[in-house]
N, CA, C and O atoms as CSV, one atom per row, in Angstrom:
chain,resi,resn,atom,element,x,y,z
A,1,MET,N,N,12.801,-6.103,0.187
A,1,MET,CA,C,12.166,-6.325,1.463
A,1,MET,C,C,11.452,-7.671,1.400
A,1,MET,O,O,10.667,-7.923,0.486
A,2,ASP,N,N,11.724,-8.520,2.362
A,2,ASP,CA,C,11.044,-9.810,2.432
A,2,ASP,C,C,9.600,-9.607,2.857
A,2,ASP,O,O,9.301,-8.756,3.695
A,3,ARG,N,N,8.722,-10.385,2.279
A,3,ARG,CA,C,7.297,-10.281,2.594
A,3,ARG,C,C,6.730,-11.658,2.805
A,3,ARG,O,O,7.188,-12.640,2.222
A,4,LEU,N,N,5.718,-11.713,3.654
A,4,LEU,CA,C,4.945,-12.924,3.849
A,4,LEU,C,C,3.563,-12.672,3.274
A,4,LEU,O,O,3.048,-11.556,3.341
A,5,GLN,N,N,2.976,-13.692,2.720
A,5,GLN,CA,C,1.667,-13.553,2.104
A,5,GLN,C,C,0.577,-13.912,3.103
A,5,GLN,O,O,0.702,-14.874,3.861
A,6,ILE,N,N,-0.506,-13.115,3.091
A,6,ILE,CA,C,-1.689,-13.439,3.890
A,6,ILE,C,C,-2.908,-13.392,2.974
A,6,ILE,O,O,-2.903,-12.718,1.944
A,7,ASN,N,N,-3.924,-14.104,3.358
A,7,ASN,CA,C,-5.173,-14.123,2.604
A,7,ASN,C,C,-6.209,-13.348,3.416
A,7,ASN,O,O,-6.491,-13.691,4.565
A,8,VAL,N,N,-6.768,-12.311,2.818
A,8,VAL,CA,C,-7.759,-11.484,3.502
A,8,VAL,C,C,-9.044,-11.512,2.693
A,8,VAL,O,O,-9.040,-11.246,1.491
A,9,ARG,N,N,-10.130,-11.832,3.351
A,9,ARG,CA,C,-11.441,-11.825,2.702
A,9,ARG,C,C,-12.198,-10.593,3.173
A,9,ARG,O,O,-12.279,-10.321,4.370
A,10,LEU,N,N,-12.749,-9.853,2.222
A,10,LEU,CA,C,-13.465,-8.620,2.538
A,10,LEU,C,C,-14.884,-8.677,1.997
A,10,LEU,O,O,-15.135,-9.290,0.959
A,11,PRO,N,N,-15.810,-8.038,2.698
A,11,PRO,CA,C,-17.167,-7.960,2.161
A,11,PRO,C,C,-17.191,-7.022,0.952
A,11,PRO,O,O,-16.300,-6.187,0.803
A,12,PRO,N,N,-18.191,-7.150,0.100
A,12,PRO,CA,C,-18.269,-6.323,-1.110
A,12,PRO,C,C,-18.191,-4.823,-0.825
A,12,PRO,O,O,-17.624,-4.077,-1.623
A,13,GLU,N,N,-18.748,-4.374,0.290
A,13,GLU,CA,C,-18.733,-2.947,0.613
A,13,GLU,C,C,-17.301,-2.440,0.815
A,13,GLU,O,O,-16.952,-1.351,0.358
A,14,LEU,N,N,-16.474,-3.240,1.504
A,14,LEU,CA,C,-15.078,-2.838,1.708
A,14,LEU,C,C,-14.283,-2.912,0.416
A,14,LEU,O,O,-13.390,-2.096,0.190
A,15,MET,N,N,-14.596,-3.877,-0.433
A,15,MET,CA,C,-13.916,-3.966,-1.729
A,15,MET,C,C,-14.201,-2.728,-2.571
A,15,MET,O,O,-13.311,-2.204,-3.241
A,16,GLU,N,N,-15.453,-2.264,-2.530
A,16,GLU,CA,C,-15.806,-1.043,-3.268
A,16,GLU,C,C,-15.026,0.156,-2.741
A,16,GLU,O,O,-14.530,0.969,-3.521
A,17,LEU,N,N,-14.915,0.267,-1.411
A,17,LEU,CA,C,-14.151,1.364,-0.818
A,17,LEU,C,C,-12.667,1.245,-1.148
A,17,LEU,O,O,-12.003,2.252,-1.396
A,18,LEU,N,N,-12.147,0.029,-1.152
A,18,LEU,CA,C,-10.750,-0.206,-1.498
A,18,LEU,C,C,-10.472,0.233,-2.938
A,18,LEU,O,O,-9.476,0.906,-3.203
A,19,ASP,N,N,-11.342,-0.144,-3.850
A,19,ASP,CA,C,-11.164,0.246,-5.251
A,19,ASP,C,C,-11.319,1.759,-5.442
A,19,ASP,O,O,-10.618,2.360,-6.256
A,20,LYS,N,N,-12.225,2.359,-4.701
A,20,LYS,CA,C,-12.386,3.819,-4.767
A,20,LYS,C,C,-11.097,4.497,-4.302
A,20,LYS,O,O,-10.644,5.462,-4.918
A,21,ARG,N,N,-10.511,3.996,-3.225
A,21,ARG,CA,C,-9.272,4.569,-2.702
A,21,ARG,C,C,-8.130,4.391,-3.694
A,21,ARG,O,O,-7.274,5.268,-3.811
A,22,ARG,N,N,-8.103,3.283,-4.403
A,22,ARG,CA,C,-7.077,3.069,-5.436
A,22,ARG,C,C,-7.124,4.174,-6.471
A,22,ARG,O,O,-6.085,4.691,-6.882
A,23,MET,N,N,-8.327,4.538,-6.895
A,23,MET,CA,C,-8.476,5.590,-7.895
A,23,MET,C,C,-8.059,6.950,-7.324
A,23,MET,O,O,-7.474,7.771,-8.031
A,24,GLU,N,N,-8.361,7.181,-6.051
A,24,GLU,CA,C,-7.966,8.433,-5.404
A,24,GLU,C,C,-6.448,8.553,-5.310
A,24,GLU,O,O,-5.906,9.651,-5.436
A,25,LEU,N,N,-5.766,7.446,-5.091
A,25,LEU,CA,C,-4.310,7.450,-4.958
A,25,LEU,C,C,-3.592,7.575,-6.298
A,25,LEU,O,O,-2.394,7.855,-6.336
A,26,HIS,N,N,-4.301,7.372,-7.374
A,26,HIS,CA,C,-3.696,7.423,-8.709
A,26,HIS,C,C,-2.944,8.734,-8.931
A,26,HIS,O,O,-1.822,8.730,-9.438
A,27,GLY,N,N,-3.558,9.851,-8.554
A,27,GLY,CA,C,-2.932,11.152,-8.773
A,27,GLY,C,C,-1.639,11.336,-7.985
A,27,GLY,O,O,-0.653,11.837,-8.525
A,28,SER,N,N,-1.634,10.941,-6.727
A,28,SER,CA,C,-0.453,11.158,-5.891
A,28,SER,C,C,0.643,10.124,-6.139
A,28,SER,O,O,1.818,10.405,-5.904
A,29,MET,N,N,0.275,8.935,-6.610
A,29,MET,CA,C,1.270,7.890,-6.830
A,29,MET,C,C,1.737,7.816,-8.287
A,29,MET,O,O,2.758,7.193,-8.581
A,30,GLY,N,N,1.003,8.439,-9.182
A,30,GLY,CA,C,1.382,8.399,-10.588
A,30,GLY,C,C,0.984,7.114,-11.297
A,30,GLY,O,O,1.289,6.924,-12.475
A,31,LYS,N,N,0.310,6.245,-10.580
A,31,LYS,CA,C,-0.183,4.986,-11.143
A,31,LYS,C,C,-1.339,4.528,-10.269
A,31,LYS,O,O,-1.522,5.026,-9.158
A,32,ILE,N,N,-2.108,3.591,-10.765
A,32,ILE,CA,C,-3.166,3.011,-9.939
A,32,ILE,C,C,-2.526,1.901,-9.116
A,32,ILE,O,O,-2.069,0.899,-9.667
A,33,PRO,N,N,-2.492,2.078,-7.786
A,33,PRO,CA,C,-1.865,1.037,-6.959
A,33,PRO,C,C,-2.695,-0.242,-6.951
A,33,PRO,O,O,-3.909,-0.213,-7.153
A,34,SER,N,N,-2.032,-1.341,-6.718
A,34,SER,CA,C,-2.747,-2.612,-6.612
A,34,SER,C,C,-3.544,-2.633,-5.308
A,34,SER,O,O,-3.310,-1.827,-4.408
A,35,ARG,N,N,-4.472,-3.554,-5.227
A,35,ARG,CA,C,-5.223,-3.715,-3.983
A,35,ARG,C,C,-4.268,-4.047,-2.842
A,35,ARG,O,O,-4.430,-3.550,-1.727
A,36,SER,N,N,-3.282,-4.879,-3.115
A,36,SER,CA,C,-2.305,-5.241,-2.086
A,36,SER,C,C,-1.553,-4.018,-1.580
A,36,SER,O,O,-1.332,-3.881,-0.377
A,37,GLU,N,N,-1.159,-3.134,-2.482
A,37,GLU,CA,C,-0.452,-1.923,-2.069
A,37,GLU,C,C,-1.318,-1.063,-1.154
A,37,GLU,O,O,-0.837,-0.532,-0.153
A,38,VAL,N,N,-2.596,-0.928,-1.499
A,38,VAL,CA,C,-3.496,-0.112,-0.685
A,38,VAL,C,C,-3.713,-0.751,0.681
A,38,VAL,O,O,-3.757,-0.049,1.692
A,39,VAL,N,N,-3.848,-2.063,0.724
A,39,VAL,CA,C,-4.001,-2.755,2.010
A,39,VAL,C,C,-2.746,-2.567,2.850
A,39,VAL,O,O,-2.844,-2.315,4.051
A,40,ARG,N,N,-1.549,-2.686,2.234
A,40,ARG,CA,C,-0.308,-2.454,2.980
A,40,ARG,C,C,-0.251,-1.044,3.537
A,40,ARG,O,O,0.103,-0.853,4.701
A,41,LEU,N,N,-0.595,-0.053,2.725
A,41,LEU,CA,C,-0.596,1.332,3.186
A,41,LEU,C,C,-1.551,1.521,4.361
A,41,LEU,O,O,-1.221,2.193,5.338
A,42,ALA,N,N,-2.729,0.926,4.255
A,42,ALA,CA,C,-3.719,1.046,5.326
A,42,ALA,C,C,-3.218,0.391,6.611
A,42,ALA,O,O,-3.369,0.955,7.695
A,43,LEU,N,N,-2.626,-0.791,6.494
A,43,LEU,CA,C,-2.109,-1.477,7.678
A,43,LEU,C,C,-0.954,-0.701,8.313
A,43,LEU,O,O,-0.869,-0.597,9.536
A,44,GLU,N,N,-0.073,-0.161,7.482
A,44,GLU,CA,C,1.030,0.644,8.011
A,44,GLU,C,C,0.500,1.867,8.740
A,44,GLU,O,O,0.977,2.197,9.825
A,45,ALA,N,N,-0.481,2.542,8.154
A,45,ALA,CA,C,-1.055,3.737,8.776
A,45,ALA,C,C,-1.724,3.397,10.101
A,45,ALA,O,O,-1.696,4.201,11.033
A,46,TYR,N,N,-2.311,2.240,10.191
A,46,TYR,CA,C,-3.035,1.822,11.387
A,46,TYR,C,C,-2.115,1.253,12.465
A,46,TYR,O,O,-2.325,1.498,13.653
A,47,LEU,N,N,-1.109,0.504,12.060
A,47,LEU,CA,C,-0.315,-0.259,13.020
A,47,LEU,C,C,1.030,0.350,13.398
A,47,LEU,O,O,1.509,0.125,14.510
A,48,LEU,N,N,1.646,1.111,12.508
A,48,LEU,CA,C,2.996,1.595,12.767
A,48,LEU,C,C,3.000,2.987,13.376
A,48,LEU,O,O,2.181,3.831,13.010
A,49,PRO,N,N,3.922,3.232,14.310
A,49,PRO,CA,C,4.099,4.596,14.798
A,49,PRO,C,C,4.640,5.465,13.666
A,49,PRO,O,O,5.116,4.943,12.657
A,50,THR,N,N,4.572,6.763,13.823
A,50,THR,CA,C,4.962,7.696,12.759
A,50,THR,C,C,6.363,7.426,12.235
A,50,THR,O,O,6.564,7.403,11.021
A,51,GLU,N,N,7.338,7.219,13.117
A,51,GLU,CA,C,8.708,6.993,12.651
A,51,GLU,C,C,8.833,5.675,11.891
A,51,GLU,O,O,9.665,5.570,10.989
A,52,GLY,N,N,8.029,4.669,12.232
A,52,GLY,CA,C,8.038,3.408,11.506
A,52,GLY,C,C,7.497,3.567,10.098
A,52,GLY,O,O,7.998,2.945,9.162
A,53,LYS,N,N,6.472,4.402,9.946
A,53,LYS,CA,C,5.889,4.640,8.625
A,53,LYS,C,C,6.927,5.263,7.704
A,53,LYS,O,O,7.010,4.910,6.528
A,54,THR,N,N,7.713,6.184,8.235
A,54,THR,CA,C,8.736,6.840,7.433
A,54,THR,C,C,9.776,5.828,6.964
A,54,THR,O,O,10.181,5.857,5.803
A,55,ALA,N,N,10.209,4.941,7.844
A,55,ALA,CA,C,11.214,3.939,7.487
A,55,ALA,C,C,10.676,2.981,6.435
A,55,ALA,O,O,11.387,2.636,5.492
A,56,VAL,N,N,9.431,2.550,6.587
A,56,VAL,CA,C,8.827,1.634,5.622
A,56,VAL,C,C,8.689,2.326,4.269
A,56,VAL,O,O,8.963,1.721,3.233
A,57,ALA,N,N,8.266,3.588,4.271
A,57,ALA,CA,C,8.113,4.329,3.014
A,57,ALA,C,C,9.463,4.484,2.314
A,57,ALA,O,O,9.547,4.372,1.091
A,58,GLN,N,N,10.517,4.741,3.090
A,58,GLN,CA,C,11.848,4.876,2.494
A,58,GLN,C,C,12.314,3.558,1.896
A,58,GLN,O,O,12.887,3.543,0.806
A,59,LYS,N,N,12.078,2.456,2.591
A,59,LYS,CA,C,12.456,1.147,2.054
A,59,LYS,C,C,11.680,0.845,0.782
A,59,LYS,O,O,12.239,0.317,-0.179
A,60,ARG,N,N,10.378,1.181,0.773
A,60,ARG,CA,C,9.555,0.924,-0.403
A,60,ARG,C,C,10.055,1.749,-1.582
A,60,ARG,O,O,10.139,1.246,-2.702
A,61,SER,N,N,10.391,3.025,-1.333
A,61,SER,CA,C,10.890,3.887,-2.401
A,61,SER,C,C,12.197,3.344,-2.967
A,61,SER,O,O,12.402,3.345,-4.180
A,62,ALA,N,N,13.060,2.891,-2.103
A,62,ALA,CA,C,14.338,2.323,-2.561
A,62,ALA,C,C,14.088,1.079,-3.389
A,62,ALA,O,O,14.750,0.871,-4.406
A,63,GLY,N,N,13.141,0.245,-2.972
A,63,GLY,CA,C,12.820,-0.963,-3.714
A,63,GLY,C,C,12.213,-0.666,-5.056
A,63,GLY,O,O,12.533,-1.339,-6.036
A,64,SER,N,N,11.329,0.341,-5.136
A,64,SER,CA,C,10.702,0.665,-6.417
A,64,SER,C,C,11.704,1.325,-7.344
A,64,SER,O,O,11.605,1.162,-8.560
A,65,ASN,N,N,12.666,2.065,-6.813
A,65,ASN,CA,C,13.702,2.665,-7.649
A,65,ASN,C,C,14.576,1.581,-8.270
A,65,ASN,O,O,14.991,1.697,-9.424
A,66,ARG,N,N,14.855,0.530,-7.505
A,66,ARG,CA,C,15.668,-0.574,-8.056
A,66,ARG,C,C,14.919,-1.300,-9.146
A,66,ARG,O,O,15.511,-1.696,-10.150
A,67,ARG,N,N,13.598,-1.483,-8.961
A,67,ARG,CA,C,12.814,-2.210,-9.960
A,67,ARG,C,C,12.678,-1.432,-11.247
A,67,ARG,O,O,12.645,-2.022,-12.327
A,68,SER,N,N,12.599,-0.092,-11.151
A,68,SER,CA,C,12.395,0.699,-12.347
A,68,SER,C,C,13.688,0.977,-13.083
A,68,SER,O,O,13.652,1.468,-14.211
A,69,SER,N,N,14.835,0.678,-12.480
A,69,SER,CA,C,16.137,0.927,-13.135
A,69,SER,C,C,16.460,-0.136,-14.135
A,69,SER,O,O,17.511,-0.083,-14.774
């Protein structure tokens, strides 16, 4: 999947919440996701309709399966 890079500046309070969420996701993802992964998940949840989220998740799963092979 092609990606474009953006620079996001967050206040310390949001960074703390972001890192806390990373630790919470560790159990369901099997790894500690990067900050970028958590930001992508949050943006998808906020911006995409339900069917779009499913398509993005499927593409991400296919991409991670290729990387781990």
